[in-house]
C-alpha positions as CSV (number, residue, x, y, z in Angstrom):
1,M,-3.6,11.2,11.6
2,Q,-5.0,10.9,8.1
3,K,-7.2,7.8,7.5
4,I,-6.2,5.9,4.4
5,L,-7.9,3.1,2.5
6,I,-6.2,1.6,-0.6
7,A,-7.9,-0.8,-3.0
8,N,-5.4,-3.0,-4.9
9,W,-7.2,-4.6,-7.8
10,K,-4.1,-6.5,-8.9
11,M,-4.5,-8.2,-12.3
12,N,-7.9,-9.6,-11.4
13,L,-10.1,-7.6,-13.8
14,D,-10.4,-7.1,-17.6
15,V,-11.0,-3.7,-19.1
16,E,-14.8,-3.8,-19.0
17,K,-15.0,-5.1,-15.4
18,S,-12.4,-2.5,-14.2
19,L,-14.4,0.4,-15.7
20,N,-17.7,-0.9,-14.3
21,L,-16.1,-1.3,-10.9
22,A,-14.7,2.2,-11.1
23,K,-18.2,3.6,-11.8
24,Q,-19.6,1.7,-8.8
25,Y,-16.8,3.1,-6.6
26,K,-17.6,6.6,-7.7
27,K,-21.3,6.1,-6.9
28,N,-20.6,4.6,-3.5
29,L,-17.7,6.7,-2.3
30,R,-18.1,10.2,-3.7
31,T,-19.9,11.5,-0.6
32,L,-17.6,9.9,2.0
33,K,-15.5,12.4,3.9
34,G,-12.6,12.1,6.2
35,L,-10.9,9.3,4.3
36,E,-8.1,9.3,1.8
37,L,-9.5,6.8,-0.7
38,V,-7.0,5.3,-3.1
39,V,-7.4,2.9,-6.0
40,A,-4.6,0.9,-7.6
41,P,-5.9,-0.5,-10.9
42,S,-3.9,-2.1,-13.7
43,I,-1.6,0.6,-15.2
44,P,-3.2,0.7,-18.7
45,L,-6.6,1.6,-17.1
46,I,-5.4,4.5,-14.9
47,I,-6.3,7.2,-17.4
48,P,-9.8,6.0,-18.2
49,I,-10.5,5.4,-14.5
50,K,-9.3,8.8,-13.7
51,D,-11.8,10.2,-16.2
52,I,-14.6,8.2,-14.6
53,F,-13.8,9.4,-11.1
54,G,-13.7,13.0,-12.3
55,S,-14.3,15.4,-9.4
56,A,-14.9,12.5,-7.0
57,K,-12.2,12.6,-4.2
58,I,-10.7,9.2,-5.1
59,S,-6.9,9.2,-5.6
60,L,-5.0,6.8,-7.9
61,S,-1.9,4.6,-7.3
62,G,0.4,2.5,-9.4
63,Q,0.6,-1.1,-8.5
64,N,4.3,-0.9,-9.3
65,V,6.9,1.6,-10.3
66,A,10.2,1.3,-12.2
67,A,13.5,1.5,-10.3
68,F,14.9,3.8,-13.0
69,S,13.9,7.3,-14.3
70,E,14.1,6.4,-18.0
71,G,15.9,4.3,-20.5
72,A,15.9,0.9,-22.2
73,Y,13.8,-1.0,-19.7
74,T,11.1,-2.7,-21.8
75,G,7.8,-3.0,-20.0
76,E,8.6,-0.7,-17.1
77,V,6.6,2.4,-16.1
78,S,8.5,5.3,-14.5
79,A,7.4,7.2,-11.4
80,K,7.4,10.4,-13.6
81,M,4.9,8.7,-16.0
82,L,2.7,7.6,-13.1
83,K,2.7,11.2,-11.8
84,Q,1.9,12.6,-15.2
85,I,-1.2,10.4,-15.6
86,G,-2.6,11.3,-12.2
87,C,-1.1,9.0,-9.6
88,G,-0.2,10.3,-6.2
89,Y,1.0,7.0,-4.8
90,S,2.6,3.7,-5.9
91,L,2.9,0.3,-4.2
92,V,6.5,-0.7,-3.7
93,G,7.8,-4.1,-2.7
94,H,4.5,-6.0,-2.6
95,S,5.1,-9.6,-1.5
96,E,3.7,-11.0,-4.8
97,R,6.4,-9.1,-6.7
98,R,9.0,-10.2,-4.2
99,Q,7.9,-13.8,-4.5
100,H,6.9,-14.2,-8.2
101,L,9.1,-11.6,-9.9
102,V,12.2,-12.0,-7.7
103,E,12.1,-8.3,-6.7
104,A,15.1,-7.7,-4.4
105,D,15.5,-5.2,-1.6
106,E,18.1,-3.2,-3.6
107,M,15.5,-2.7,-6.4
108,I,12.8,-1.8,-3.9
109,H,15.1,0.9,-2.4
110,K,15.6,2.4,-5.9
111,K,11.9,2.4,-6.5
112,I,11.4,4.4,-3.4
113,V,14.0,6.9,-4.4
114,Q,12.4,7.2,-7.9
115,S,8.9,7.7,-6.3
116,Y,10.1,10.7,-4.2
117,A,12.0,12.2,-7.1
118,A,8.7,12.3,-9.1
119,G,6.6,13.6,-6.3
120,I,4.8,10.3,-5.5
121,T,4.3,8.9,-2.1
122,P,5.5,5.3,-1.9
123,V,3.5,2.6,-0.1
124,L,6.2,0.2,1.1
125,C,4.9,-3.3,1.7
126,V,6.6,-5.5,4.3
127,G,5.8,-8.9,5.8
128,E,7.0,-12.4,6.6
129,S,6.2,-15.7,5.0
130,L,4.6,-18.6,6.8
131,K,7.9,-20.3,7.2
132,E,9.5,-17.2,8.6
133,K,6.6,-16.8,11.0
134,E,6.7,-20.3,12.2
135,S,10.5,-20.2,12.8
136,G,10.2,-17.1,14.9
137,G,11.9,-14.9,12.3
138,R,9.1,-12.4,11.7
139,D,10.5,-9.5,13.6
140,A,14.0,-9.8,11.9
141,V,12.4,-10.1,8.5
142,I,10.4,-6.9,8.9
143,I,13.3,-5.0,10.4
144,N,15.6,-6.1,7.5
145,Q,13.1,-5.2,4.9
146,L,12.6,-1.7,6.3
147,Q,16.4,-1.1,6.8
148,R,17.3,-2.2,3.3
149,A,14.5,-0.3,1.6
150,L,14.7,3.0,3.5
151,S,18.3,3.4,4.7
152,K,20.0,6.5,3.2
153,V,16.9,7.6,1.2
154,E,17.8,11.3,0.8
155,A,14.1,12.4,0.8
156,L,13.7,11.0,4.3
157,P,12.9,12.0,7.0
158,D,11.4,15.1,5.5
159,K,8.9,13.3,3.3
160,E,5.9,11.2,4.3
161,I,5.8,7.4,3.7
162,I,3.2,4.7,4.0
163,I,4.2,1.4,5.4
164,A,1.8,-1.5,4.7
165,Y,2.3,-4.6,6.9
166,E,1.1,-7.5,4.8
167,P,2.1,-10.9,6.1
168,V,2.6,-13.2,3.0
169,W,0.7,-16.0,4.6
170,A,-2.4,-13.8,5.1
171,I,-2.7,-12.4,1.6
172,G,-5.7,-13.9,-0.3
173,T,-6.0,-16.8,2.1
174,G,-8.9,-15.7,4.2
175,V,-6.7,-15.8,7.3
176,S,-5.7,-12.5,9.0
177,V,-3.4,-11.7,11.9
178,E,-4.5,-11.5,15.4
179,R,-5.0,-8.1,16.9
180,E,-2.2,-8.5,19.5
181,D,0.2,-9.6,16.7
182,L,-0.5,-6.5,14.7
183,I,0.1,-4.3,17.8
184,H,3.4,-6.1,18.3
185,V,4.4,-5.5,14.6
186,E,3.6,-1.8,15.0
187,R,6.1,-1.6,17.8
188,I,8.7,-3.4,15.7
189,I,8.2,-1.0,12.8
190,K,8.4,2.0,15.2
191,R,11.6,0.7,16.7
192,A,13.2,0.1,13.3
193,L,12.2,3.5,11.8
194,S,13.1,5.4,14.9
195,S,16.5,3.8,14.8
196,L,16.9,4.6,11.1
197,Y,15.8,8.2,11.4
198,S,14.1,9.4,14.6
199,E,11.0,8.8,16.7
200,N,9.6,12.2,15.5
201,F,9.9,10.9,12.0
202,Y,7.9,7.9,12.9
203,N,5.3,9.8,14.7
204,E,4.9,12.6,12.2
205,K,5.7,11.2,8.8
206,V,4.8,7.5,8.8
207,S,1.3,6.1,8.2
208,L,0.9,2.4,9.0
209,L,-1.6,0.2,7.1
210,Y,-2.5,-3.4,7.5
211,G,-3.2,-5.7,4.5
212,G,-4.0,-9.4,4.4
213,S,-7.5,-10.8,4.0
214,V,-9.1,-7.6,5.2
215,N,-12.9,-7.6,4.9
216,S,-16.0,-5.9,6.4
217,V,-16.3,-8.5,9.1
218,N,-12.7,-8.4,10.6
219,V,-11.9,-4.8,9.9
220,S,-13.4,-3.8,13.3
221,V,-10.9,-6.1,15.1
222,F,-8.0,-3.9,13.9
223,W,-9.5,-0.5,13.7
224,G,-8.6,1.6,16.7
225,I,-5.1,0.2,17.1
226,D,-2.8,3.1,17.9
227,K,-1.0,4.4,14.8
228,L,-3.0,2.2,12.4
229,A,-4.0,4.7,9.7
230,G,-6.0,2.3,7.5
231,F,-5.9,-0.7,5.3
232,L,-4.5,-2.0,2.0
233,V,-7.3,-4.2,0.6
234,G,-7.0,-6.8,-2.1
235,T,-9.8,-9.3,-2.7
236,S,-12.5,-7.4,-0.8
237,S,-11.8,-4.3,-3.0
238,L,-13.2,-6.2,-6.0
239,E,-16.7,-5.9,-4.7
240,A,-17.8,-2.2,-4.5
241,N,-20.3,-2.7,-1.7
242,E,-17.9,-4.7,0.4
243,F,-15.3,-2.0,0.0
244,L,-17.9,0.6,1.0
245,K,-18.7,-1.4,4.2
246,I,-15.0,-1.3,5.1
247,A,-14.8,2.5,4.4
248,I,-17.9,3.2,6.5
249,Q,-16.4,1.4,9.5
250,M,-13.4,3.7,9.4
251,K,-15.5,6.8,9.6
């Protein structure tokens, strides 16, 4: 199983800070081996950051991707464009986009289809809100998100996909899930994807990440869980040394 560590910088940094952080990443991470390191900067900065990384083995991801291949969609960036500027991945269905930009499951499904058509691996984010968690609806929410996003995607089950479990209530709050809860969610995801396609698809083509207030202190709590391939890191990825500490613990 390939180990994967993704840094999602979101819209937290201006141009100068983003480029400086990229330089620190290159210095810190270029000698690390055995990890697929991925950075998702703001889209306008992907090309200059790619130039900074140079030969360093750090991949790039879009934070978002359009649900359409081309056309009159002002402000959107297609999967083909992301591929052309060097992205091998794109986040899809992040809870912040679901919540603040009213991104619906149908659109998320289309974004996954577009990603595969352009040769990009989608990182599908799923997770429940605090209200859904407290009402006992977590499992149903995750299953529905997976089914609506991935059902009848023609590229599957032949292509690989990354599933990032990010409970909404844990993102940026400093509160993370309990280890046993994450183990339970892994079983729910396995059941849902095995039902949609097959258990072989889940075992061979799916990589599971956890995201939600991940840091260098709590990462050891989760690392070692069966099937967990790595982490999608937000706030902690904005500090190069903190991100390095997380990466080292995954070695």
